[in-house]
Each structure stands twice: as C-alpha cells, then as structure tokens.
N, C-alpha and C positions, 0 to 999 in steps of 0.2 A: 340359563335365565337366573335373574338375582329374585330372591324370595324376600319381600319386603315382612310380611308376616310369620310372626314366631310362634311356636307350640302355647307358648305362655298368653301371648295376645289372643289362639283362639280360645282357649281354654277359656279365656274372662271376657270374648265377643259379647255376653249376656250382662257383665257386670260394667261394661262401657255402652250398652244398651239403658241402660237402668240411669248410669252415669246420664247421660246426655238426657234422659227425659225430664231429669231433676232441673239438669243444669239449664234448661232450655225453656223449663216449667210448662211442659206438653201435658192437654190433658189424658190421661190413658185411656180412655173410655171413648173420646174423640178419635182418638189415631187408631183403634184395634178397630172403629165401627168403620172410615174410613178407607182403612186395609183390606175389610171384609174378614176379620177374622174376630174370635169372641174376646172380649176383655180377659177372663181365664187365663184364656192360652197365652196371650200378650202378658199376664202376669206372672204365670210360672216360668215363661222366658225370663223375664226380669230379674227373678228372683233363681237363676239356676236350676228349677227343680225340673223343666223340662227345653229342649230345644225344639226349633223350628225348621221344617223344610227349604229349604233356596228358594223356594216361590212365595212362600208365608215371609220370609225375610225380607224378600225384594218386593213386595207389598206392601210392608211396615216403612221401607226407606224409601219410596215414591211418594209415602204420603206426609212425611217429615218436611218441614220448613227446610229449605236449602241451605242455611247455614248449622241448621243440628244437622242435618244427615251429611253434612262437610265436614263436619266436627269430629262425629263417628268414625267417618273411613276414615280421614285421619289419622285420628289416633288409633285406629282398628291395624291400619296399614304403618302405624308410624312415621308416614310424613310428616315434615315439617310445615308449619304452613307461613312461612315468612314473607312479606310483604300484605298481610292478610289487614283486610282496612280495619279501623279505627273501630267502625261500627259493628265487625264480625269481633273482637279482640273484647269488646264492651258485654257482648249479647253470651260469650264465650267463658267469659267470666262467672266466677260465684260470685253468688251476691251479696256476699262483703266484700268483696272488689268492687262490684257495683255501686254500692252503696258510698263506699269511700271515693270513685273516680265521679260521683253525683255531687259529692261532698268540695271536690274538688273544682268542677265545673262554677257550683255556685259562687263558692269563694272570689274565684276570677271574676266570675261576672257581676259581685257586689264591689270588688276595687275599681273595675274599670268603671263602672258607673259613679263608683265616689270623688273619681280622678274627672268625669269628664262633666258632672253635674257642679256647678255651681250653688252659692248658699242662697241665692237669689230663686233658683227653680227649686228648691227643696221646701214641701211642704211646711206650714208653719203649724208650733204647738198649739193648741186650745187650752 
C-alpha cells in the first residue's frame, strides 16, 4: 500500500492546522465550541504544545468549512488539488494574493465598463 503521509507531514500536522485556521480566517473560539472541545486545547494543539486524540481531531475536521477541510487534508497527505475551482483557489490563497485577485478583477471590470459605455451615458461633471 502506498503511503502518502510522511513523518515530516505527521510531525507538522498541527502547523498545517494552524495555517489553515489563519488562511481561512476561522474563529478559533467558534471552531472549538462547535467541535465540543475547549479553546485552550485547540490553542495548545495549534501551537504544538499538545496533540489531540483521533476523536477530537475528527470532531474539529467535521465542523470546518468544506474548503478549509479539503485544503488541510490535501496538504497533510500531499494530494495535488488539480482541477480545483477558481473559488477554492481564491479562498486558499494568502490574503496578499486575494488582494491582488480583487485588483485584477476590478481593473478588468473597469476596462470593460469603459469599452461598453459611450460618453453620452457617463454622468456630467458639475
């Protein structure tokens, strides 16, 4: 049987979980409460100070948004997300990349608006 998870990935599973929480702007208090664990336990796990049992990790994974859960598991197991939707890629992007995407979209819409609008349709300056 092929092994997808490496020792390095296993040792850093808490770091990946912390990165996922930050990347997807998840509220730790809400995630912990929804999973039925304490905020302190989640914090200790996210900072590598304590490990979770399988039941607690599964409870956490089940309350995560689908995009966040998919990202975490794909990163953990080294699975490529080829063919991922544009929405998923934007959600997974770092905040700086999301800002860049929004600028590109705004610029594109502004250019298309200028091409389709005639000068008669533009508001008059007062």
